[in-house]
C-alpha positions in Angstrom: 18.5 18.2 -1.5 16.9 17.1 -5.0 13.0 16.4 -5.2 9.9 18.4 -4.6 9.3 19.6 -0.8 6.1 18.7 0.8 5.0 19.6 4.1 4.1 16.9 6.6 0.3 17.7 7.6 0.2 14.6 10.2 1.6 11.5 11.5 -0.6 8.9 13.0 0.0 5.2 14.0 -2.0 2.7 12.2 -0.7 -0.7 13.3 2.4 -2.2 15.2 5.0 -0.2 14.2 3.5 1.3 11.7 2.4 4.9 10.9 0.7 6.9 8.2 2.1 10.1 6.8 -0.1 12.3 5.5 1.4 14.9 3.4 0.7 17.9 1.1 0.0 17.3 -2.3 2.5 19.5 -4.6 1.1 21.1 -7.8 0.7 18.9 -11.0 1.0 15.9 -8.6 -1.6 13.5 -10.1 -0.7 10.0 -8.9 -3.3 6.9 -8.8 -3.8 4.4 -6.2 -1.3 2.1 -6.8 1.6 4.2 -7.6 4.7 5.0 -5.3 7.2 7.9 -4.6 10.4 7.9 -3.5 11.1 9.9 -0.4 14.2 11.9 0.0 15.6 13.2 3.8 18.4 14.1 5.5 17.7 12.9 9.4 20.0 14.2 11.6 23.4 12.3 12.5 23.1 11.0 9.0 26.1 12.1 6.5 24.3 11.9 3.4 20.6 11.7 2.0 18.6 9.0 2.4 15.8 7.5 -0.3 13.3 5.2 0.0 10.1 4.1 -2.2 6.7 4.0 -0.6 3.4 3.0 -2.1 0.6 5.6 -1.6 -2.1 4.4 1.0 -4.7 7.0 0.0 -7.4 6.7 -2.9 -7.0 10.0 -3.7 -4.4 12.9 -3.8 -6.8 16.0 -3.6 -5.3 18.4 -1.1 -2.9 15.7 0.7 -2.0 12.1 0.0 -0.6 9.4 2.5 2.2 7.0 2.6 2.4 4.1 5.1 5.5 3.6 6.8 6.6 0.4 8.6 9.0 0.9 11.2 12.4 -0.7 11.4 13.6 0.1 14.9 17.6 -0.3 13.0 16.4 1.6 10.3 18.2 4.9 9.1 14.9 6.4 8.1 11.7 4.9 9.1 12.1 5.9 12.7 13.4 9.4 11.8 10.2 9.6 9.4 7.9 8.3 12.4 9.1 10.9 14.6 8.2 13.9 12.3 5.9 16.4 13.6 3.0 18.5 11.8 5.0 21.3 9.9 7.9 19.5 8.8 9.5 19.0 5.3 10.5 16.2 3.2 10.8 15.7 -0.5 9.5 13.5 -2.8 10.2 12.7 -6.4 7.1 10.6 -8.8 4.9 9.3 -9.1 6.1 6.3 -10.4 4.4 3.0 -11.4 2.5 1.4 -13.8 0.2 -1.0 -11.8 -3.0 1.6 -11.1 -6.2 1.7 -10.6 -8.5 4.1 -12.6 -11.8 3.5 -11.0 -13.3 1.1 -14.1 -13.5 -2.4 -12.7 -14.0 -4.5 -9.6 -10.9 -5.5 -7.8 -9.3 -8.4 -5.9 -6.5 -6.9 -3.5 -3.9 -9.0 -2.3 -1.4 -7.7 0.4 1.4 -9.3 2.1 2.9 -7.2 5.0 3.6 -3.6 3.7 1.6 -4.4 0.5 -1.4 -3.2 2.8 -1.0 0.3 1.9 -1.6 0.3 -1.9 -4.0 -2.5 -1.6 -6.7 -0.7 0.6 -6.2 2.3 -1.5 -7.3 0.3 -4.2 -10.2 -1.2 -2.3 -11.4 2.4 -1.3 -10.6 3.7 -4.7 -13.1 0.9 -6.1 -15.7 1.5 -3.4 -15.5 5.3 -4.2 -16.4 4.1 -8.1 -19.1 1.8 -7.6 -17.2 -0.8 -8.2 -16.8 -4.1 -6.1 -13.7 -4.7 -3.9 -12.4 -7.8 -2.0 -9.1 -7.4 0.3 -6.9 -10.4 1.0 -4.5 -9.7 3.7 -1.1 -11.7 5.4 0.2 -10.4 8.1 1.0 -11.1 12.2 0.4 -7.7 12.7 -2.3 -6.0 10.9 -2.1 -2.4 9.9 -5.0 0.0 8.8 -7.8 -2.3 10.8 -10.2 0.7 11.2 -10.3 1.3 7.4 -10.7 -2.6 6.6 -13.7 -2.5 9.1 -15.2 0.3 7.3 -14.6 -1.6 3.8 -16.4 -4.8 5.5 -19.3 -2.9 6.7 -19.5 -1.4 3.3 -20.0 -5.2 2.1 -16.4 -5.6 1.0 -15.2 -9.3 1.9 -12.1 -8.8 3.8 -9.8 -12.0 4.7 -6.7 -11.6 7.2 -4.3 -14.4 7.6 -1.3 -14.8 9.5 2.2 -14.9 8.0 2.8 -18.8 7.4 -1.0 -19.7 6.6 -0.4 -20.3 3.6 -3.2 -22.8 2.7 -5.6 -20.5 4.1 -4.0 -17.6 1.9 -4.4 -19.8 -1.2 -8.1 -20.6 -0.3 -9.1 -17.0 -0.1 -7.5 -16.3 -3.5 -9.0 -19.1 -5.0 -12.3 -18.3 -3.7 -12.3 -14.4 -5.0 -10.1 -15.2 -8.3 -12.9 -14.5 -10.4 -14.3 -11.5 -8.9 -12.1 -8.9 -10.2 -8.8 -7.9 -11.4 -6.3 -9.0 -9.4 -3.7 -6.8 -7.8 -1.2 -8.1 -5.5 1.6 -6.0 -3.3 4.6 -7.6 -1.1 8.0 -9.1 -1.1 9.1 -12.0 -3.6 8.1 -14.9 -1.8 4.3 -13.4 -1.1 3.8 -12.4 -4.8 5.4 -15.6 -6.2 2.8 -17.8 -3.9 0.0 -15.5 -5.2 1.1 -16.0 -9.0 1.3 -19.8 -8.1 -2.3 -19.9 -6.5 -3.9 -18.0 -9.8 -2.5 -20.6 -11.7 -3.6 -23.5 -9.7 -6.9 -22.0 -9.6 -6.9 -22.2 -13.5 -6.4 -18.4 -13.8 -3.5 -16.6 -16.0 -1.0 -14.8 -13.4 0.1 -12.8 -16.2 -3.3 -10.9 -16.4 -2.9 -10.0 -12.5 -1.2 -6.7 -11.7 1.8 -7.6 -9.6 3.9 -5.3 -7.4 7.4 -7.3 -6.3 8.8 -5.3 -3.4 12.0 -7.3 -3.7 
C-alpha cells in the first residue's frame, strides 16, 4: 500500500455519526491548521485500496494529530475508520493544501457540516497564538461541542445555526466579517453562500480563504 503508515492512538465520538481519529505524527510531518491528508486503507471485504481526503482538526501536530470523520452508514471507508481500535495502522499522504493558518492574525472561521474540523483547529490555533477568533457553524447535528464551548468560555464568539437557516448564517457572517481573516470550509452550496454574503456585506470574497469540499 502506498503512503506513510501511521498508528491510530484513539478513536472517540465527537458528535452524532462523527468520530475523531487521533493519529501518530510521522517524522517530518509539518502540517498547519487548514491542511488535509489523503487516508489510504484496505478494509476487510473490499477488493481494492480506498482513499479519502480528511482535513486536520487539531491545532498542532506535535506527537499526534487529529482528523474528524463523518460516518456514512452506507459508505465503504468511514464506518471502517470509526470501528478502528488503538494500535491499528492506516496510511496517509500529505499534508496538502494552501489554505493554512500560521498564528499571525485574528480569524473568522466559518464551517458547514464537516468543515467544523478545520474551522475549530484554526480557531484554537489563533487562541494559542494570543489572537482573536470567531466561529460560525451551520449543522443540524453539531460536532465538537465541548471544544466549541471551551472556545466560547475563553471569549471566542461562537454561533451555531441549523441547516437551512441561511438568513441567520448570513447575519452572523455580516456581523463578524471585519473581525479577522475569513476562512470557510464546506460543500459547494455552503461556500457559495458564504462568498455571496461577504460581497453583499461590502467585502471582497477573493480575500477570503475558502475550501470547497465539492
